[in-house]
C-alpha positions, -999 to 999 in steps of 0.1 A, spaced: -305 19 546 -331 48 546 -320 80 531 -332 108 509 -313 118 477 -321 153 464 -320 153 427 -316 190 422 -289 197 447 -266 168 446 -269 156 410 -232 143 407 -234 125 438 -267 110 429 -255 98 393 -225 84 409 -247 63 432 -269 53 401 -235 43 383 -227 21 412 -262 3 409 -273 17 442 -309 3 446 -321 32 466 -308 57 440 -325 38 413 -359 38 431 -359 74 438 -351 80 401 -380 56 392 -404 70 413 -395 107 406 -396 103 369 -424 75 365 -451 100 355 -435 120 327 -419 89 312 -451 68 314 -469 96 295 -445 92 267 -450 54 267 -487 57 268 -486 78 238 -466 54 218 -484 23 232 -514 5 219 -524 -5 256 -515 2 292 -496 -30 294 -477 -22 262 -468 13 277 -456 -4 309 -434 -28 291 -420 3 271 -414 22 304 -396 -7 320 -375 -13 291 -368 24 290 -357 24 326 -335 -7 321 -317 12 293 -316 44 314 -297 24 343 -277 7 318 -264 40 303 -264 62 332 -227 63 329 -231 81 295 -250 109 312 -232 143 309 -236 165 341 -250 198 332 -276 187 307 -312 181 318 -315 145 334 -351 142 324 -345 155 287 -318 128 287 -342 100 299 -371 113 275 -347 108 245 -341 71 257 -377 66 262 -386 79 229 -359 59 212 -371 28 230 -404 34 217 -390 38 179 -371 5 185 -402 -12 198 -420 0 166 -393 -12 145 -393 -46 158 -431 -50 160 -444 -38 129 -441 -44 92 -439 -9 75 -465 1 52 -456 27 26 -482 49 14 -477 75 -15 -485 111 -5 -506 113 -36 -532 91 -19 -534 111 12 -565 133 17 -570 166 32 -587 170 64 -618 189 69 -643 192 98 -676 206 104 -672 203 141 -655 234 155 -627 229 181 -633 191 186 -602 186 209 -615 215 233 -644 191 239 -624 160 247 -607 149 278 -571 140 280 -581 104 285 -605 103 253 -575 118 234 -550 93 247 -575 65 241 -579 76 204 -542 79 198 -538 44 214 -564 32 187 -542 44 157 -524 17 139 -488 15 151 -474 32 123 -497 61 124 -494 64 161 -457 64 159 -455 91 133 -482 113 149 -462 111 182 -428 118 168 -440 147 147 -467 163 168 -456 156 203 -418 152 200 -412 179 172 -393 158 148 -393 168 111 -407 143 84 -370 140 73 -358 130 108 -388 105 112 -380 91 76 -345 83 89 -355 70 123 -381 46 106 -364 39 74 -392 54 53 -394 82 29 -403 118 37 -435 116 16 -446 85 36 -443 102 70 -463 131 57 -489 108 42 -492 87 73 -494 115 96 -523 130 76 -540 97 78 -534 95 115 -550 129 120 -579 120 99 -585 87 120 -580 108 153 -606 133 141 -632 105 130 -627 89 164 -629 120 183 -660 134 163 -679 101 162 -714 103 177 -716 88 212 -677 89 217 
């Protein structure tokens, strides 16, 4: 059966098709939202393969929980939240948490003006992917997703000061990577 489902105009019917497990509806949802959700996964993952695994795990959860989606809320925002939570769950499963005291964190300083403006998006993504998993997760949650240190602490079972410390260290590592000669 070949048909087109318009996400914007007929959301209720589309979500109902997803709830029934309609393969065509699932394909449309996957193809429509692949790019924005993959971008989230790439920020949290250490490699393209890991990002793809996170994406597929996210879609499995999305398809499994689509019955809980409330019409009237932004479908993509709902899917983004599931994807971020999937990345957090992955982090919890795969990393032994290191605790660092804020007192040992150091301040950032740079002689290079506006380093980020000189970098391509691919260079920045590659630098983020090189961060240790703890730093990468906290950096993404705080800088990209807008979580507070208190929220991060709850999500990752760490202290607020550990979250702050690891963010400072993540930024320092990113700065070092992005300002390294010959990058």
